[in-house]
N, CA, C and O atoms as CSV, one atom per row, in Angstrom:
chain,resi,resn,atom,element,x,y,z
A,1,UNK,N,N,155.745,-70.859,-13.510
A,1,UNK,CA,C,155.414,-69.534,-13.974
A,1,UNK,C,C,156.081,-68.472,-13.103
A,1,UNK,O,O,156.609,-67.490,-13.623
A,2,UNK,N,N,156.060,-68.661,-11.784
A,2,UNK,CA,C,156.659,-67.656,-10.907
A,2,UNK,C,C,158.145,-67.496,-11.177
A,2,UNK,O,O,158.660,-66.377,-11.165
A,3,UNK,N,N,158.832,-68.584,-11.416
A,3,UNK,CA,C,160.264,-68.506,-11.691
A,3,UNK,C,C,160.528,-67.707,-12.967
A,3,UNK,O,O,161.463,-66.907,-13.010
A,4,UNK,N,N,159.725,-67.914,-13.995
A,4,UNK,CA,C,159.914,-67.222,-15.271
A,4,UNK,C,C,159.683,-65.720,-15.139
A,4,UNK,O,O,160.239,-64.945,-15.917
A,5,UNK,N,N,158.882,-65.297,-14.179
A,5,UNK,CA,C,158.544,-63.882,-14.022
A,5,UNK,C,C,159.421,-63.152,-13.002
A,5,UNK,O,O,159.254,-61.949,-12.800
A,6,UNK,N,N,160.338,-63.849,-12.368
A,6,UNK,CA,C,161.204,-63.217,-11.377
A,6,UNK,C,C,162.143,-62.211,-12.021
A,6,UNK,O,O,162.591,-62.391,-13.153
A,7,UNK,N,N,162.430,-61.157,-11.283
A,7,UNK,CA,C,163.416,-60.155,-11.705
A,7,UNK,C,C,164.809,-60.729,-11.426
A,7,UNK,O,O,165.159,-60.976,-10.272
A,8,UNK,N,N,165.575,-60.931,-12.445
A,8,UNK,CA,C,166.906,-61.521,-12.300
A,8,UNK,C,C,167.827,-60.672,-11.438
A,8,UNK,O,O,168.805,-61.186,-10.894
A,9,UNK,N,N,167.537,-59.390,-11.303
A,9,UNK,CA,C,168.357,-58.480,-10.501
A,9,UNK,C,C,167.902,-58.412,-9.041
A,9,UNK,O,O,168.572,-57.788,-8.218
A,10,UNK,N,N,166.784,-59.039,-8.715
A,10,UNK,CA,C,166.242,-58.963,-7.354
A,10,UNK,C,C,167.150,-59.685,-6.368
A,10,UNK,O,O,167.651,-60.772,-6.657
A,11,UNK,N,N,167.360,-59.080,-5.208
A,11,UNK,CA,C,168.168,-59.724,-4.157
A,11,UNK,C,C,167.325,-60.681,-3.332
A,11,UNK,O,O,167.847,-61.632,-2.752
A,12,UNK,N,N,166.023,-60.433,-3.279
A,12,UNK,CA,C,165.105,-61.301,-2.540
A,12,UNK,C,C,163.785,-61.358,-3.302
A,12,UNK,O,O,163.391,-60.393,-3.957
A,13,UNK,N,N,163.115,-62.492,-3.207
A,13,UNK,CA,C,161.823,-62.683,-3.870
A,13,UNK,C,C,160.834,-63.182,-2.829
A,13,UNK,O,O,161.120,-64.120,-2.084
A,14,UNK,N,N,159.679,-62.554,-2.785
A,14,UNK,CA,C,158.612,-62.998,-1.890
A,14,UNK,C,C,157.523,-63.664,-2.693
A,14,UNK,O,O,157.029,-63.099,-3.669
A,15,UNK,N,N,157.145,-64.864,-2.288
A,15,UNK,CA,C,156.067,-65.591,-2.942
A,15,UNK,C,C,155.029,-65.954,-1.886
A,15,UNK,O,O,155.370,-66.316,-0.760
A,16,UNK,N,N,153.777,-65.854,-2.261
A,16,UNK,CA,C,152.682,-66.132,-1.341
A,16,UNK,C,C,151.804,-67.212,-1.932
A,16,UNK,O,O,151.400,-67.120,-3.091
A,17,UNK,N,N,151.505,-68.225,-1.160
A,17,UNK,CA,C,150.633,-69.301,-1.606
A,17,UNK,C,C,149.296,-69.158,-0.894
A,17,UNK,O,O,149.226,-69.174,0.335
A,18,UNK,N,N,148.250,-69.021,-1.673
A,18,UNK,CA,C,146.905,-68.872,-1.127
A,18,UNK,C,C,145.995,-69.930,-1.734
A,18,UNK,O,O,146.090,-70.232,-2.924
A,19,UNK,N,N,145.121,-70.488,-0.918
A,19,UNK,CA,C,144.096,-71.385,-1.429
A,19,UNK,C,C,142.950,-70.557,-1.994
A,19,UNK,O,O,142.905,-69.341,-1.809
A,20,UNK,N,N,142.033,-71.214,-2.678
A,20,UNK,CA,C,140.923,-70.497,-3.296
A,20,UNK,C,C,139.972,-69.867,-2.282
A,20,UNK,O,O,139.174,-68.998,-2.636
A,21,UNK,N,N,140.053,-70.294,-1.038
A,21,UNK,CA,C,139.170,-69.710,-0.019
A,21,UNK,C,C,139.918,-68.773,0.929
A,21,UNK,O,O,139.364,-68.370,1.952
A,22,UNK,N,N,141.153,-68.424,0.614
A,22,UNK,CA,C,141.946,-67.536,1.463
A,22,UNK,C,C,141.698,-66.073,1.107
A,22,UNK,O,O,141.305,-65.734,-0.009
A,23,UNK,N,N,141.940,-65.237,2.081
A,23,UNK,CA,C,141.886,-63.793,1.878
A,23,UNK,C,C,143.003,-63.174,2.705
A,23,UNK,O,O,143.458,-63.766,3.684
A,24,UNK,N,N,143.438,-61.995,2.316
A,24,UNK,CA,C,144.477,-61.295,3.057
A,24,UNK,C,C,144.049,-59.857,3.297
A,24,UNK,O,O,143.240,-59.304,2.552
A,25,UNK,N,N,144.594,-59.267,4.332
A,25,UNK,CA,C,144.312,-57.866,4.641
A,25,UNK,C,C,144.960,-56.966,3.597
A,25,UNK,O,O,145.930,-57.347,2.942
A,26,UNK,N,N,144.417,-55.787,3.455
A,26,UNK,CA,C,144.938,-54.853,2.448
A,26,UNK,C,C,146.383,-54.465,2.719
A,26,UNK,O,O,147.089,-54.070,1.791
A,27,UNK,N,N,146.841,-54.563,3.951
A,27,UNK,CA,C,148.213,-54.196,4.294
A,27,UNK,C,C,149.134,-55.416,4.462
A,27,UNK,O,O,150.198,-55.310,5.070
A,28,UNK,N,N,148.724,-56.566,3.924
A,28,UNK,CA,C,149.482,-57.797,4.106
A,28,UNK,C,C,150.895,-57.708,3.544
A,28,UNK,O,O,151.846,-58.093,4.224
A,29,UNK,N,N,151.057,-57.210,2.318
A,29,UNK,CA,C,152.383,-57.146,1.702
A,29,UNK,C,C,153.285,-56.205,2.487
A,29,UNK,O,O,154.457,-56.511,2.704
A,30,UNK,N,N,152.755,-55.066,2.914
A,30,UNK,CA,C,153.555,-54.128,3.719
A,30,UNK,C,C,153.984,-54.787,5.026
A,30,UNK,O,O,155.118,-54.610,5.470
A,31,UNK,N,N,153.094,-55.535,5.633
A,31,UNK,CA,C,153.423,-56.235,6.878
A,31,UNK,C,C,154.494,-57.294,6.636
A,31,UNK,O,O,155.419,-57.430,7.437
A,32,UNK,N,N,154.383,-58.043,5.547
A,32,UNK,CA,C,155.377,-59.065,5.229
A,32,UNK,C,C,156.746,-58.430,4.995
A,32,UNK,O,O,157.764,-58.982,5.413
A,33,UNK,N,N,156.777,-57.285,4.339
A,33,UNK,CA,C,158.051,-56.585,4.130
A,33,UNK,C,C,158.668,-56.159,5.455
A,33,UNK,O,O,159.883,-56.262,5.626
A,34,UNK,N,N,157.859,-55.684,6.394
A,34,UNK,CA,C,158.376,-55.302,7.726
A,34,UNK,C,C,158.936,-56.521,8.448
A,34,UNK,O,O,160.009,-56.449,9.047
A,35,UNK,N,N,158.218,-57.637,8.395
A,35,UNK,CA,C,158.685,-58.846,9.075
A,35,UNK,C,C,159.971,-59.364,8.438
A,35,UNK,O,O,160.874,-59.827,9.135
A,36,UNK,N,N,160.051,-59.285,7.111
A,36,UNK,CA,C,161.285,-59.704,6.444
A,36,UNK,C,C,162.457,-58.822,6.870
A,36,UNK,O,O,163.558,-59.320,7.108
A,37,UNK,N,N,162.223,-57.520,6.965
A,37,UNK,CA,C,163.285,-56.593,7.379
A,37,UNK,C,C,163.821,-56.979,8.758
A,37,UNK,O,O,165.017,-56.858,9.021
A,38,UNK,N,N,162.933,-57.443,9.635
A,38,UNK,CA,C,163.349,-57.829,10.987
A,38,UNK,C,C,164.220,-59.080,10.980
A,38,UNK,O,O,165.008,-59.279,11.905
A,39,UNK,N,N,164.097,-59.926,9.962
A,39,UNK,CA,C,164.895,-61.154,9.911
A,39,UNK,C,C,165.947,-61.112,8.800
A,39,UNK,O,O,166.484,-62.145,8.401
A,40,UNK,N,N,166.228,-59.921,8.313
A,40,UNK,CA,C,167.164,-59.720,7.201
A,40,UNK,C,C,168.541,-60.313,7.486
A,40,UNK,O,O,169.157,-60.891,6.589
A,41,UNK,N,N,169.032,-60.183,8.708
A,41,UNK,CA,C,170.363,-60.702,9.029
A,41,UNK,C,C,170.419,-62.227,8.892
A,41,UNK,O,O,171.416,-62.773,8.419
A,42,UNK,N,N,169.363,-62.903,9.299
A,42,UNK,CA,C,169.308,-64.370,9.135
A,42,UNK,C,C,169.332,-64.715,7.654
A,42,UNK,O,O,170.056,-65.617,7.231
A,43,UNK,N,N,168.537,-63.993,6.865
A,43,UNK,CA,C,168.483,-64.229,5.423
A,43,UNK,C,C,169.861,-64.022,4.787
A,43,UNK,O,O,170.293,-64.819,3.954
A,44,UNK,N,N,170.536,-62.959,5.184
A,44,UNK,CA,C,171.867,-62.698,4.621
A,44,UNK,C,C,172.859,-63.800,4.978
A,44,UNK,O,O,173.671,-64.203,4.146
A,45,UNK,N,N,172.793,-64.283,6.211
A,45,UNK,CA,C,173.735,-65.309,6.653
A,45,UNK,C,C,173.444,-66.661,6.001
A,45,UNK,O,O,174.369,-67.364,5.597
A,46,UNK,N,N,172.179,-67.024,5.898
A,46,UNK,CA,C,171.801,-68.343,5.392
A,46,UNK,C,C,171.440,-68.353,3.907
A,46,UNK,O,O,171.340,-69.419,3.298
A,47,UNK,N,N,171.246,-67.171,3.325
A,47,UNK,CA,C,170.832,-67.023,1.930
A,47,UNK,C,C,169.461,-67.631,1.663
A,47,UNK,O,O,169.137,-68.000,0.534
A,48,UNK,N,N,168.665,-67.729,2.718
A,48,UNK,CA,C,167.284,-68.186,2.603
A,48,UNK,C,C,166.555,-67.883,3.908
A,48,UNK,O,O,167.175,-67.799,4.968
A,49,UNK,N,N,165.273,-67.726,3.827
A,49,UNK,CA,C,164.450,-67.501,5.015
A,49,UNK,C,C,162.997,-67.755,4.628
A,49,UNK,O,O,162.652,-67.721,3.447
A,50,UNK,N,N,162.159,-68.005,5.606
A,50,UNK,CA,C,160.735,-68.218,5.345
A,50,UNK,C,C,159.923,-67.581,6.451
A,50,UNK,O,O,160.274,-67.655,7.628
A,51,UNK,N,N,158.848,-66.965,6.055
A,51,UNK,CA,C,157.856,-66.446,6.999
A,51,UNK,C,C,156.624,-67.326,6.871
A,51,UNK,O,O,156.153,-67.571,5.760
A,52,UNK,N,N,156.102,-67.799,7.977
A,52,UNK,CA,C,154.925,-68.670,7.942
A,52,UNK,C,C,153.819,-68.019,8.756
A,52,UNK,O,O,153.889,-67.951,9.983
A,53,UNK,N,N,152.815,-67.549,8.067
A,53,UNK,CA,C,151.663,-66.943,8.732
A,53,UNK,C,C,150.589,-68.015,8.866
A,53,UNK,O,O,149.835,-68.273,7.928
A,54,UNK,N,N,150.530,-68.625,10.018
A,54,UNK,CA,C,149.610,-69.745,10.193
A,54,UNK,C,C,148.407,-69.405,11.064
A,54,UNK,O,O,147.682,-70.308,11.481
A,55,UNK,N,N,148.182,-68.154,11.342
A,55,UNK,CA,C,147.025,-67.760,12.144
A,55,UNK,C,C,146.029,-67.030,11.256
A,55,UNK,O,O,146.406,-66.304,10.336
A,56,UNK,N,N,144.777,-67.233,11.544
A,56,UNK,CA,C,143.735,-66.559,10.769
A,56,UNK,C,C,142.397,-66.704,11.447
A,56,UNK,O,O,142.311,-67.000,12.639
A,57,UNK,N,N,141.369,-66.496,10.683
A,57,UNK,CA,C,140.000,-66.589,11.182
A,57,UNK,C,C,139.175,-67.475,10.264
A,57,UNK,O,O,139.364,-67.481,9.047
A,58,UNK,N,N,138.254,-68.227,10.867
A,58,UNK,CA,C,137.221,-68.918,10.103
A,58,UNK,C,C,135.950,-68.113,10.341
A,58,UNK,O,O,135.531,-67.916,11.481
A,59,UNK,N,N,135.348,-67.656,9.262
A,59,UNK,CA,C,134.151,-66.826,9.348
A,59,UNK,C,C,132.948,-67.673,8.976
A,59,UNK,O,O,132.920,-68.316,7.927
A,60,UNK,N,N,131.945,-67.661,9.863
A,60,UNK,CA,C,130.717,-68.415,9.611
A,60,UNK,C,C,129.533,-67.452,9.628
A,60,UNK,O,O,129.407,-66.613,10.520
A,61,UNK,N,N,128.676,-67.589,8.632
A,61,UNK,CA,C,127.455,-66.784,8.567
A,61,UNK,C,C,126.278,-67.701,8.890
A,61,UNK,O,O,126.111,-68.760,8.284
A,62,UNK,N,N,125.479,-67.279,9.844
A,62,UNK,CA,C,124.320,-68.075,10.228
A,62,UNK,C,C,123.122,-67.196,10.499
A,62,UNK,O,O,123.164,-65.985,10.285
A,63,UNK,N,N,122.063,-67.804,10.966
A,63,UNK,CA,C,120.819,-67.074,11.253
A,63,UNK,C,C,121.046,-65.991,12.298
A,63,UNK,O,O,120.371,-64.961,12.284
A,64,UNK,N,N,121.989,-66.217,13.200
A,64,UNK,CA,C,122.276,-65.245,14.259
A,64,UNK,C,C,123.288,-64.172,13.862
A,64,UNK,O,O,123.622,-63.312,14.677
A,65,UNK,N,N,123.776,-64.211,12.632
A,65,UNK,CA,C,124.773,-63.222,12.181
A,65,UNK,C,C,126.083,-63.896,11.850
A,65,UNK,O,O,126.128,-65.083,11.526
A,66,UNK,N,N,127.140,-63.129,11.935
A,66,UNK,CA,C,128.482,-63.617,11.619
A,66,UNK,C,C,129.197,-64.054,12.882
A,66,UNK,O,O,129.036,-63.453,13.944
A,67,UNK,N,N,129.989,-65.108,12.755
A,67,UNK,CA,C,130.806,-65.594,13.862
A,67,UNK,C,C,132.217,-65.801,13.335
A,67,UNK,O,O,132.399,-66.458,12.310
A,68,UNK,N,N,133.210,-65.259,14.009
A,68,UNK,CA,C,134.606,-65.412,13.623
A,68,UNK,C,C,135.320,-66.233,14.674
A,68,UNK,O,O,135.281,-65.911,15.862
A,69,UNK,N,N,135.975,-67.300,14.231
A,69,UNK,CA,C,136.719,-68.179,15.139
A,69,UNK,C,C,138.197,-68.092,14.809
A,69,UNK,O,O,138.590,-68.402,13.685
A,70,UNK,N,N,139.037,-67.674,15.772
A,70,UNK,CA,C,140.472,-67.650,15.523
A,70,UNK,C,C,141.023,-69.062,15.347
A,70,UNK,O,O,140.631,-69.974,16.075
A,71,UNK,N,N,141.922,-69.247,14.394
A,71,UNK,CA,C,142.576,-70.537,14.179
A,71,UNK,C,C,144.073,-70.336,14.011
A,71,UNK,O,O,144.526,-69.288,13.550
A,72,UNK,N,N,144.823,-71.341,14.386
A,72,UNK,CA,C,146.271,-71.331,14.244
A,72,UNK,C,C,146.664,-72.727,13.773
A,72,UNK,O,O,146.756,-73.658,14.573
A,73,UNK,N,N,146.895,-72.864,12.475
A,73,UNK,CA,C,147.163,-74.208,11.914
A,73,UNK,C,C,148.322,-74.152,10.953
A,73,UNK,O,O,148.700,-75.174,10.381
């Protein structure tokens, strides 16, 4: 489906894979665009690039309130 919806004139395409329990910050796309801009020269030279955001938080709700645990996987 994603391939069928791509803009044929686009020079670059960003795709994001999220699981059903994932969430992203409201400024995630803007941040991804900034990070891509920083690696633009690599993308131009190799005609491909990938950004891997593997850090996040696990949020647990318990009797004592909310607990957030940083994870990097």
